[in-house]
C-alpha positions, 0 to 999 in steps of 0.5 A: 115956739121953743128956740132951735137950742132948747128943744133938743135939751127938752127933747134929751130930757123926755127922752132918758126920762120916758126910756127909764119909765119904761122900766119903772113900769115893768116893775111897778106892775109886778109889785102891783100883782103882789100888793093884791091887784088883779094880774090881769088888770096890773098887765093892762095898766102896765102895757099902756104905760109902756106904750105911752112912754115908748111913744114919748121916747120915739118922738123925742128921738126923732126929733133929736136925729133931725137935730144931730143931721143937720149938726153934722151937715153944718160940720162936714161944710154943706151949710150952703146946700138949700136943704141943709140951710133951710132946715138950719133955719126952720128946724123947730118948725120941721120938728113939729111938722114931722111929729104932726105927721107921725102923730096922725098915723099914731092916732089912726093906729092908736085904737088897733094898739090899745086893743091888740097890745094894751088888751083893752076890751071893746065894747061887744054890742048889742044882740042882733037877735035870737038864733034857736036851732038844734040837731034835727031842725030843718034850716027852715023851722031855724029861720021861722023860730029865730029873730036873727036874720040867717044867711042863706046857707050854702049848698055843697058839692055833696048836696049838704048845706052849710052856714057860717056867721059872726055876729052877736046874739042869743043862742036857744038849744032848740026847746030847751030852756039853757039860752046863751046871751051874746053868743059870737058866732054860729056854724051849722050843716045838713045832711047829705040831700037832707034839710035837717041839721046833723052837726052845729057849732055856737061860740057861746063866749061873749069874749075871750077869758083866762082859763080859771074864769072859762072854766068857772063859766063852763060849770055855770053852763054845766049847773044849768044843763043839768037843772034843764034835765040834761045828762052828762055823759063819758067814756068807761075804761074796758081794760087795764091798759087804757086805765094806764093810758089815762093816768089811773082813771077808770073815765074820761071826758067827764063833764064834757059830753051831755045829752038830751033828747036826740042832741049830744053836746059837747064842750070845746074850748080854744086858746085866742093867744100864742103859748110863751115858753115858761109861762105859769100853768093856766097862762092864756086867754081862751075861748068856749064852744058847743059842739052838738051832735046827733046823740049816737054820733059816738056810741062809746059814750055812757051817760049816766048822773055820776059823768059829772059830780058835783 
């Protein structure tokens, strides 16, 4: 065990070095991106290094504060106080006990810190089954055709039924050949006093991703829809005023709206992190989800092949 005089020197050295390395990590992360490393990987490694050295700095500082406290108490004449005398005689042991207590708390919180602060991705887990659902299907039909065990939808005050669940599952759009592995949640609603589904929302992103990666994922899905016989749709400007509002474009929503049979499929995105001031374009992490409605949900939509140019 280190002597009372050696331990504070080690703590001072550890605090100084770790504090300096926190800033070195930031610089190294920027240099790694410029050298060609993927930005997400560089940021994760940087945050991991900063977290490690911050913990070293914190533990060293706590030990130093205990040492300074005992030293000041001795200098002001409190050496005879039982607690001060005990801490002075067992300073190293008290420091180790304090580190052990704080270390236990750190181990408990470490998984959450690695996920929330470092950005470490945890395994999604196995799929709990297949959900087969589409507009116009009844809840009983969905249960019969799905291997995912659905929670019984709640009966709402207006007579409609609402089912919501977060789970990992594979989603199939009714009789369509398009499917989405590792979907993360579903939200379905029937009509008032009607067992047929009129609203369906499916989170098809396995995990949150940067915007460019999400856009690439959406394009792959659009290609699958087109191959499966879905027709893209958009809004067409009906006046020059509308064209001006749309920045000179005569159409809006190209590639976002698709239809097949009685189903209208709408792509929706949601940003999962907070927007930062002065952040570069394309920043943030997003998920993609599908909003399915009856085809006649919006009569202003026009469906034609030109609505999604390849």
